[in-house]
C-alpha positions in Angstrom: 50.9 114.7 66.4 50.1 116.7 63.4 48.1 115.1 60.6 50.9 115.4 58.1 53.3 113.8 60.6 50.9 111.0 61.3 50.4 110.4 57.6 54.1 110.3 56.8 54.8 107.9 59.7 52.0 105.7 58.5 53.3 105.6 55.0 56.9 105.0 56.1 55.8 102.3 58.5 54.0 100.5 55.7 57.2 100.6 53.6 59.3 99.5 56.6 57.0 96.5 57.3 57.2 95.4 53.6 61.0 95.7 53.7 61.2 93.7 57.0 59.0 91.0 55.5 61.3 90.5 52.5 64.8 91.6 53.5 66.8 90.7 56.6 70.1 92.3 56.0 71.7 95.4 57.4 72.5 96.9 54.0 68.9 97.0 53.0 67.9 98.6 56.3 70.7 101.2 56.0 69.5 102.0 52.4 66.0 102.4 53.6 67.1 104.7 56.5 69.2 106.9 54.1 66.3 107.2 51.7 63.8 108.1 54.4 66.1 110.5 56.4 66.7 108.2 59.4 69.9 107.4 61.1 71.5 104.3 62.6 74.2 104.2 65.2 75.9 101.8 67.5 76.3 103.0 71.1 76.9 101.2 74.4 76.6 97.8 72.8 73.3 98.5 71.1 72.2 99.3 67.6 69.9 102.3 67.6 67.6 103.5 64.8 65.9 106.8 64.8 63.4 107.9 62.1 60.5 110.3 62.3 60.8 110.8 66.0 60.6 107.1 66.8 63.6 105.1 68.1 64.2 101.3 68.0 67.1 99.5 69.7 68.5 96.0 69.8 71.8 94.5 70.8 71.6 91.6 68.3 71.7 93.4 64.9 70.5 96.3 62.8 67.6 94.3 61.4 66.6 93.6 65.0 66.7 97.3 65.8 64.6 97.9 62.7 62.0 95.4 64.0 62.0 97.3 67.3 61.5 100.6 65.4 58.5 99.1 63.6 57.0 97.9 66.9 57.5 101.4 68.4 56.1 103.2 65.4 53.0 101.0 65.6 52.6 101.8 69.3 53.0 105.5 68.6 50.3 105.5 66.0 48.0 103.3 68.2 48.5 105.7 71.1 47.5 108.6 69.0 44.4 106.8 67.6 43.2 105.5 71.0 
């Protein structure tokens, strides 16, 4: 992962974690994704969020898929940093 990509993912992840800690509604998540260039879709019974090459999915709700994206983004950064 390029340094600029890692930095952007780190900054976006910090903002996502702050949002998830204070907001639990789908509209707030959608606004965040729009602002950050991500996308949300519903396919085969699951909500799917893709942002900066990281995907999160959940069947329950968009905020649950957002929480999945946060976990996966953290994993991606940890994997790159050993």
